[in-house]
C-alpha atoms as one frame of an Amber mdcrd trajectory, in Angstrom:
protein
-104.641  24.750   6.658-102.580  24.392   9.699-102.342  20.557  10.612-101.031
  21.336  14.095 -97.810  19.233  13.400 -95.130  21.725  14.262 -92.792  20.305
  16.855 -94.616  17.038  16.976 -92.270  14.048  16.710 -92.661  11.195  14.334
 -90.961   7.851  13.804 -91.023   6.612  10.205 -89.964   3.115   9.317 -88.175
   2.831   6.168 -87.909   6.566   5.858 -84.981   6.774   3.492 -86.665   5.897
   0.324 -89.985   4.921  -1.368 -93.239   5.563   0.515 -91.482   6.095   3.850
 -89.300   8.972   2.255 -92.469  10.462   0.783 -94.119  10.327   4.294 -90.960
  11.902   5.918 -90.905  14.660   3.371 -94.633  15.512   3.803 -94.427  15.482
   7.614 -91.358  17.601   7.756 -92.986  20.231   5.462 -95.618  20.687   8.099
 -93.043  21.122  10.846 -92.796  17.785  12.487 -89.389  16.614  13.966 -88.484
  13.197  12.533 -86.781   9.896  13.353 -86.133   7.824  10.231 -84.832   4.283
  10.400 -83.638   1.629   7.827 -80.689  -0.754   7.725 -78.367   1.524   5.590
 -76.707   4.039   7.876 -75.069   6.004   5.166 -78.056   6.384   3.010 -80.160
   7.425   6.240 -77.608  10.166   7.164 -77.744  11.507   3.734 -81.551  11.574
   3.544 -81.791  13.062   6.987 -79.451  15.897   5.862 -81.519  16.611   2.762
 -84.833  16.774   4.622 -83.448  18.881   7.352 -81.800  21.281   4.854 -85.099
  21.531   2.832 -87.444  22.096   5.792 -85.477  23.190   8.831 -86.746  20.498
  11.032 -84.531  18.148  13.055 -84.166  14.703  11.701 -82.550  11.955  13.625
 -81.269   8.954  11.695 -81.300   5.579  13.499 -79.832   2.572  11.724 -81.564
  -0.805  12.424 -83.338  -3.921  11.385 -86.907  -3.386  12.063 -87.676  -7.140
  11.734 -85.856  -7.493  14.951 -87.543  -6.766  18.435 -84.272  -5.585  19.885
 -83.718  -2.962  17.229 -87.281  -1.689  17.499 -86.972  -1.202  21.231 -83.685
   0.734  20.716 -85.339   2.952  18.002 -88.099   3.927  20.298 -85.977   4.417
  23.395 -83.539   6.676  21.446 -86.429   8.636  20.168 -88.035   9.308  23.612
 -84.479   9.970  25.102 -83.537  12.467  22.397 -86.762  14.366  21.976 -88.660
  13.622  25.303 -91.822  12.506  23.554 -93.120  10.462  20.676 -96.406  11.649
  19.064 -96.560   9.952  15.607 -95.728   6.398  14.367 -95.707   5.718  10.533
 -95.336   2.036  10.388 -93.834   1.264   6.972 -91.732  -1.861   6.227 -90.517
  -3.499   3.128 -92.848  -5.648   1.165 -92.626  -9.443   1.781 -91.112 -11.730
  -0.865 -93.174 -12.422  -4.037 -94.581 -15.901  -4.198 -97.834 -18.077  -4.785
 -99.924 -19.950  -2.368 -98.624 -23.332  -3.004 -94.952 -22.437  -3.832 -94.102
 -20.228  -0.954 -91.647 -22.059   1.467 -91.980 -22.220   5.287 -88.939 -20.049
   5.576 -90.474 -17.361   3.397 -93.675 -17.492   5.350 -91.944 -16.978   8.655
 -89.972 -14.140   7.211 -92.925 -12.415   5.819 -94.837 -12.712   9.112 -91.847
 -10.974  10.948 -91.564  -8.252   8.318 -95.336  -7.531   7.573 -97.151  -8.437
  10.724 -94.964  -8.611  13.906 -93.370  -5.374  12.674 -96.531  -3.473  13.197
 -97.332  -5.123  16.372 -94.011  -4.590  17.990 -93.601  -0.975  16.822 -97.038
  -0.057  18.114 -96.662  -1.980  21.475 -93.415  -0.076  22.110 -94.649   3.301
  21.110 -98.093   3.578  22.618 -96.977   4.008  26.137 -95.172   7.217  25.242
 -98.197   8.451  23.336-100.257   7.737  26.482 -97.850   9.854  28.484 -98.265
  12.666  26.206-102.000  12.396  26.089-102.026  12.322  22.220-100.929  10.132
  19.424-101.422   8.854  15.913-100.293   5.639  14.149-100.641   5.045  10.474
 -99.785   1.730   9.011 -98.801   1.402   5.508-100.217  -1.748   4.134-101.148
  -2.617   0.500-104.393  -3.032  -1.662-103.936  -6.665  -1.304-105.846  -6.369
   2.087-108.840  -5.741  -0.264-108.370  -8.170  -3.099-105.409 -10.615  -3.697
-102.529  -9.548  -5.999-101.151 -12.254  -8.284 -97.852 -13.600  -6.966 -98.076
 -11.827  -3.710 -99.808 -14.137  -1.473 -97.712 -13.311   1.511 -98.609  -9.601
   1.185-102.289 -10.309   1.491-102.057 -12.785   4.235 -99.756 -10.964   6.581
-101.094  -7.478   5.963-104.834  -8.619   6.687-103.391  -9.644  10.062-102.041
  -6.187  10.527-105.475  -4.716   9.700-107.148  -6.840  12.392-104.503  -5.765
  14.920-104.895  -2.117  14.035-108.611  -2.248  14.543-108.421  -3.932  17.900
-105.678  -1.412  18.941-107.934   1.402  17.805-110.656   0.238  20.027-108.156
   0.045  22.988-106.647   3.367  22.790-109.199   5.618  21.436-110.107   7.142
  24.818-106.284   7.875  25.234-106.640  10.297  22.323-104.752   7.992  20.205
-105.896   7.272  16.565-104.880   4.167  14.627-105.420   3.933  10.756-104.195
   2.049   7.691-103.439   3.159   4.172-103.510   0.742   1.473-101.528   1.813
  -1.584-102.038   0.317  -5.041 -99.613   0.854  -7.802 -97.356   3.669  -6.948
 -94.099   4.445  -8.688 -91.500   3.086  -6.188 -88.542   0.967  -6.545 -90.525
  -1.830  -4.919 -93.330  -1.419  -7.501 -90.700  -1.586 -10.376 -89.165  -4.705
  -8.919 -92.606  -6.200  -9.000 -92.920  -5.403 -12.719 -89.524  -6.523 -13.402
 -90.314  -9.946 -11.880 -93.426 -10.170 -14.155 -91.408  -9.273 -17.118 -88.971
 -12.166 -16.325 -91.866 -14.488 -15.816 -93.794 -13.470 -18.947 -91.099 -12.283
 -21.242 -92.859  -9.033 -21.782 -91.083  -5.598 -21.834 -91.345  -3.739 -18.632
 -92.610  -0.495 -20.135 -95.253  -2.391 -21.993 -96.311  -3.863 -18.626 -96.478
  -0.463 -16.976 -98.467   1.068 -19.905-100.995  -1.873 -19.937-101.467  -1.666
 -16.329-101.952   2.089 -16.380-104.868   1.594 -18.665-106.564  -0.450 -16.168
-106.485   2.205 -13.443-109.546   4.452 -13.596-107.428   7.749 -13.392-105.292
   6.437 -16.114-102.013   6.403 -14.372 -99.721   4.977 -11.725 -99.638   6.976
  -8.398 -96.838   9.241  -6.996 -95.442   8.454  -3.548 -96.216  11.812  -2.339
 -99.873  11.420  -2.884 -99.616   8.662  -0.317 -97.414  10.825   1.877 -99.800
  13.676   2.046-102.678  11.447   3.140-100.510   9.920   5.875 -99.649  13.473
   7.032-103.254  14.356   7.377-104.086  11.166   9.240-101.270  11.994  11.568
-102.492  15.450  12.274-104.628  17.302  14.759-107.086  17.868  11.871-107.814
  14.219  11.924-109.740  14.058  15.188-112.381  11.384  14.574-111.093   8.926
  11.987-109.742   5.644  13.578-109.737   2.022  13.019-110.133   2.708   9.253
-108.252   1.383   6.085-108.075   3.873   3.270-107.195   2.849  -0.426-104.760
   4.878  -2.298-105.012   3.273  -5.704-106.540   5.460  -8.253-109.814   3.363
  -8.132-108.489   0.063  -9.070-110.087  -1.931  -6.219-113.799  -2.255  -7.064
-115.217  -3.436  -3.759-117.933  -1.517  -2.283-116.916  -1.742   1.400
């Protein structure tokens, strides 16, 4: 299947590792040119070289702090200046700090809002004008299954990312006639560094062995295992493609069937 992504230009937040790297790899395999961004310039340059060598696409590495508006504006401007276009935005940020509803400090709440809500708003707001200029665009937000049901010790994730769902739905309504589609993916337990950190935190809290916690959790997943980052990356690539021409304003779970909600 030709997804129509050859020579499209995609920005991927946090594209040097984890779910962002999986999205970058998948989009590059379909011929899209990339801009990847994170704080670590050295790691970004290394990853950009690896992806380009493996796929032949151009990968521009832009270091920056995506919790800061100025860095977001600079990222989008550099993309437009370098490629002359911007077609795809994959909004992926680090997860907010772990914490419980009554124990999370004011400082952590404000940090989480910047990281896991304002990030999505700012990136979209800066990128959409370029998509309108090109008459085509796709925005995919990587959220979490906490938008469907709370996850223990991750209250900031659920609260801030539900705000991102509401924003994406409103944005999808506003830009659909500009041929810009906006969707969310909600990963469950995928084997990333971030997920391992969550299990390590639980291990410290409970005294249980990390491997035992992983095995116990795998047994609660209908498919019997934790997910792989590339399984999410391939879905993001489809949602970013010309083959996705009618799905917008949706939030799609990638969790192996863990969330039991009917809608």
